[in-house]
N, C-alpha and C positions, 0 to 999 in steps of 0.2 A: 346241809340241810342234814339232818339225822335219820339210818334210813327208815325208822318208823312210821315220820313225818312224811318222808318222802313216798312211801308207800298207801299212806292213807291218805293223799292228797291224789296222788294216781289214780288209786281205786275212785273216790268220790268224783274224780273228773270224769273220770269212764263211763261210770255212773251218768253224771248228767250228761256228759257229750252224746252218750245212747243214749235217753232221752228223749236228745236233743235230736238226734237224726232219724232216730223210731218215729215222734211225734213229726218231724216234717216230710219226712216218706212218704209215712203213714198217710195223712194227710192231704199229700202229694197225688199219692198212689188212688185214693178212695175219689177222691173229685176228679182226679185225670182220668178216673176208669168212665165217668157220665158224660163228661167234656168229652173222651175218644169216642163215644158211643152217639154224640150229637153230630162231632165235625169229620171230615173226610180227613182221608190219608193224605191230603194233598196241602191242606190246612198246617199241618206238620212239617211237612215236606219244603215249603217256604221258608219258617222259623230255620229249618235246620240248614239252608244254604247258609244262613248269617250264619252257623254258632262260629266259625273260624275267625269274623271278624271281630265277632264279638269277644271271644275268648284274647284271642293276639293283645286285641285292646287293654282290656283288665289288666294281662300280664304286663303290658308296660306304666300302666297309670300306676301300678303296684313297684315294679322295676327290683321286684327282691323287699325291696326293704321291710315291710312284716316282716320278713326271719330274717332280716338282721338284727330287727329291734329286739327280737325271740333272745337269736342268738348273743347278742351284745350283753354281757354282764352289768355293766353299770351307764346303765341309758339315763336321759336325763331329761326334762321337760322341752329342752332347748331341741333333743334328737325325735320327739313327736311332735311337739310343730314345723319344723323343718319338713320331715318327711309330710304332716297333710297339707302345707301349702302345693308342694312337689306336687301329690295325689291333685290337686285342684289345677293344677298349671297345666297339667299334659294330658289331661282330662277335657280340658277345655278344646286343647292342640286337635287330640284324636277325634271330637266331633267333628271339626271344621274339615279334617282331613276325610271322615265318612259321608260325611254330607256332600262335598264335591264330588267325592265316590261312588254315591248311590246311582245315578245312572249307567257307569259302568259296569259297574257289581250287576244290575237288570238285564243288563245287553250281555254280558258272561253265560250267562243260566237264560236265558231266553223268558226271563220273566218279569213285563213290565211294572208290573204291581211292584214288585222289590225298591224302586227308588223310594218310593212315599215309605213304604214298611222301615228299609234299611237306617232313614231319615229319622222316624220315630223311637224307633227301637234304638237306635245307638244315646240316646237321652240317659239310658237307664244306666251305661257307666259314669256319666257325669254326676247323677246322683249316687254313684256308687263311692265316688271318692270320697264323698263326705262321711262314708263311714271306714274305713279302713283302719284307722289309728284306732278308733274306738275299740273294734274289734279285736285288733291287734292288745292295745291293754288288757281287754279280758283274757285273753288267752296267757297273756302275760304272768298276769296274778291268778291263774287257772280259777278264774270267777266263771268257768261252765253252765251253773245255774242259771246268769244272767241271759246268757246266750242263749240256752233253752228256751228262757220265756220269751226271749225277744222274737226270736228265727219260729218259733211255733208262732205266736200270734199271729205275725206279718203273714206268712203261709198258709194260713185259716184263710185270714181274712181275704189275700189276694184269690185266693182258691174260690171262694165266694163269689167277684167280680167277675170271674174267668166264666164260671156256670150260668149264670145268671147273663152275660152276654153273648154264651154260646147257645142257651133257649132263645136268648131275641134275634138270634141268626146273623151275627155279627161274624163267624166264621173264623179268621186268623185271627180280625183282632182283636177275640177273648184272650188269644194267646198273648198277646202284645202287651194287652193290657193286665194282665196278670203276672208278669213277667215286671212290669214300671211301678204296679200298686206295690210289689212284693219289695222291693230296694225302696220304696217313700214311705212304707212301714216300719222298716226296720230304722230306717234315720230317726223319724221320730221318735219310736220304741226309747233308740240307743238314748236321744236325747233328754226324753223324759226320764228313765232308770240310771242312765249315767252321767251326769252334769260335767262333761270337761270342756274346755275353753281352751282352743291354742292359746300360745303366748304371741304376743307380734313381731316376731322373730325369724329371721331365716336364717341358718349359721353355714357357713361354707364348708369350715371346717367338719362339722358333724355332719354334712352331705356327701364331702369327699368318704371319711371315715367309713360311714354305714354303708356309700355306693362300691367302696373296695369290696365288700363282702355280700351285696346283695346282684353287681352286676352281673357275676357268673350265671348268680339264679336267675336274672332276666335275662341273658342268652341262653342261658337251657327251659326256659321256661318259654322263649317263644320260639327257640328250634323244637321242643318237646307237642308247642300245640298246634306247631303248621304241621306234625309228621303225624299226628293223632287226629287234627282235623282233615286231613286228606283224603281220609275216607269220603268225607260227605261231599268234599270239593269235587271230587272226581265222579262220583256217584251222581250228583247234582248237575254235571255237567253232561255227562252220556247216557245217564238214564231221567225217568221222567219224577216229577216232582211226586206222585205219587207213588214211586219207588224211593226217593229220599223219605218221603212218610213214614214206609215201613220200619226202614234202617234206622231213622231217627228212635220211632216209639220201641224199635228192639233193644235199643241200645241205654231208652229209660228204663225200661223192666228188669234187665240185668244190671245196671247201673244203683237200680234202687235195695240191689242186694248186695253188691259187691261195695259201690260205694258208701253204703252205709259206715261197713266195716273201715274201709279205706278211710275215710273222714274222720269216725273219732279216733284213730290210728294218728292221722299225722296232724289233729287238731291238739292230742293231749300226749301222745311220744315224744314231739318234737321241743316243746317245753319240759318235760322229763329228763331228758337226753341233755339238753341243751345243762339244766343243771347238774348235772354230773359230768361235764363233758371232759371233766382231767380226772375222774376216777375210775381207771381206764376196767378194773374189776368190775364195780357196779353196776358199768355203763355196759360191757357185757353179757352178765345177766339178765338184766331187763331185757336186755335185745334180744337173746337165745328164747327167753320165756315168752314175748310178746309173741312170736313168730308162732311159735307153737300152737298158742292160744289160738292166732289168728288164720292160720290150717283148719284148726280144730273146728271152730263156726262158721268161717265161708264153703271150704268143698262141700258140703251135708248140701248145704243150700242151694248152691250152682247145679250140682248134680239133680237135686230135686226138683228143683224147676224145670231144669231141661227135660224132665220127667213127666212134669206135670203141666207144661204150656199150653197143649195143646188145647184140652179139655177147657183150662184155666181161660184160653184167649178167645175161643167158641161161646163160652158161656156170658163172657163180662164185657168183649168188643162185638160181640156177631161174625156174620162171617164176611163181612166186607176187608178183617183185620186180619184173618188166614191166612196170606202167603207169609204174616210175619213170620210165624211158628219155625220155621226151618232155621231163618237169621236168630231168634231167640235163643236156641237152641246152641249155635255152633258159638254164637257170644257169652253165652253160659261158661262154655270152656276155655274162651281167652279170657273170661276177668279173674280164675279161680285165682292167678300166680299175681294179680293185681296188688292185691292189699299188701303182701310179701315184699313185693317192688316198692311201695311207698317206704315199709318198714326199712329195707336194705339205703334206699337214698337215703331216709330220714337219719342215719347214721351217721352218713359221709357227714350232712349238712351241721347235725350236730355237733359233730367235733372240726367245724370250721373250713373244711373241703369244699368246698362252692364250685372252683374249679374244677372238680374231681366228677362232679356231678355232670358238670358241661360236654366233657369229653365221653361220659357213659351216651351222653344221647347224639354227641356226634357219632360214637362206634356203630351206632343204632338206628342212625338215619338209615344209609345202604339200604339195609335188611328189610329195613320197613317199607322203603319208597319200591325196590326191587319186587316185593313180592307182592304189591298192591298195583304195579305196574303189570305181571305178566300175568294175574288173576284176574284182573278186570272185564279184560278182552272175554272171560269164557262165562260172565252174570254175576248178580248180585249176591249170590249164594256162595261161590268159588271166592269171591272178597271176605268174606265173613270167615271162611276154612282158612283161606292164607293169614287171618288175625290171628285166629287160635293158634295156627303153628308158631307164627312170629312171637305170640306173647309167652311163648312156653318160653322159645331161646331166647328172648329178651330176659328173663326172670335166671338164667344161666350170669346172663352179663353183667345185669346189677347185683348179683350176689356174691361177683369175684371179688371186690377191694372191698367190702365191707366183710364178707367173710375171713377173710386174709388179715384185718383187723383185729377179728373176734373169734378165729381160730374157729370160723363155724360156715365154712361154703354149702355151696347148693348141693353138693352133693349129699352132705350131713344132713341140712334142711327137709333135703326130701325123705332121708333114712328114717327122719322123725314122723314124719306123715306116715310113716306108715300104718300103726293102730289109728288112725284118722280114716284111711284108704280100707278099712279092712272095716271097720263099723259101716263105712258110703256103702260099699260092697255088700253087706248086709241090708243096709234099708234098699240099697235098689231093687234088691232081689224079694222084698215083702212088696214096694209097690208095682213095678211090674204086672204083676195079673192081675191088680186091679185096673191099671192102665189098659190091658188088653181085652178083658173077660167083662167088666163092669158096662154094660150100656148105657148108662148115664153120664153127663159129664158133670152134675151136681154131686152123685154120690161118688164118683172116682174122686172130687177133691175132697168130697166129707170125709172116706175114708182114707187117704193117700196120708195128707199132711199131718193127723194125728199117727197113725199107725208106722208110717215111715220114719218121723221124729222117736215113736217110742222106741222101737229096733233099734235107732242109733245110737241113743240115749242108754240103753240096757249092754249093748256089744262094748261101747265106750265103762260102761260101769264093770265090765265081763274083764276087760283087757287092764282096770285098775289103772289107766292112766292118769299122769300129773294135769293134764289140762279139765279131767273130770273131776278130779278132785278140787282144783282150783275154781271151775263150777259152782259148786256143792258148797262150798264153803261162802263162795259168795255170795249165793243164794240163801242161805242159813241166818249172814250176817245181815243182809237186806231184811228179810223176815222179822228177826228180833229188834233191827233198828226202827221200821215203818209199820209192823202191823202185830207187834206183841205189847200188850203193856205192862210196863215200868211195875 
């Protein structure tokens, strides 16, 4: 693909993917504020206790086939159909396992309600299995506009369902209904917008070919999911449902910022990198530029939210959620390096080194498990402090091999963050007096966000960084294209 076309597709894809994620998280964020004011932290805790079972099931249903299809250069309708039927088969098997295991899960957490909740919530990934191939096809074609439309409407309508049920006093079932209705609406909209029908064929050769690549990602995904959800498992086992709720909501808020960048990059950069996987120089240039742009966006967002989260929580969620404030602040630190780690892993996936991704997960596992085992005895805040430390160390592990491939290792990546860190320090200096000396929570937020954002932008502009030039160019092009009359 010519460089100009690839750049245009990447920019267009990132724009629509950003619009999609911004719409999704924005809608979820606003509706979630109203729902959280009604529900109790323990309601979120009950759903949070099941996160690992749902996440692992989703990984098994996909089994790395989505990325295998994206990475494969000459894919056929037989490949898509084979993956589709495999997804359905595995989803039925896993639902049966979870249905039978539900009483034991409830017993483990000492929460009898979880038996029925597990059996109902597990229906979600059965429905989800019908959507995976279609969403993968959209990513392969870089049709992020359709994905944005589908996901935005499904999130909006399912959020309304949750809000109505919360006001009607359904408690935790409002959250379950939100999850199920979102997936069902996604399926309906996919069928309406993109009418794809699988062929009545299952190719063993196609399955073996895709599974050779996908199996490594499956193993890495299962291991990574287990490790990432160990926090919720052990917090749920050793602490109360209310404390799990504080943790789950804190993860949600920090993910709104970090995961927006992560999801956009994951969705767009993997097909882009895969398309130039054999062009070393182009791939390396894309990789370097994306890392710098990512940190330019993520660092000020995470630091800024850590600074303003206390007045934000008190004003928007009321005093009952205030114990979540220190958890959010430490998780903001933990999430800073997550998007860059995604890019580093994406470079390996794009080159077809899925086995190396598995090895990296195995290397990180003892560090994560050991830190969690040590910190959990000292309370929930100690656990998230440990998580922040581990996240920083894992950044170096994730960047080692990709850094050698592109001659752009962890220390060089951190060096390039210097201007961003300097501008963020200036932003922090502008926000702190507002937080410390302005008495009103509302005025703290109204002043901190525009003043902090303006200081960060002006300091970046003064340093004449490549990132601020890229942002200004993108904004200029968007204004010309969408807002000025030709």
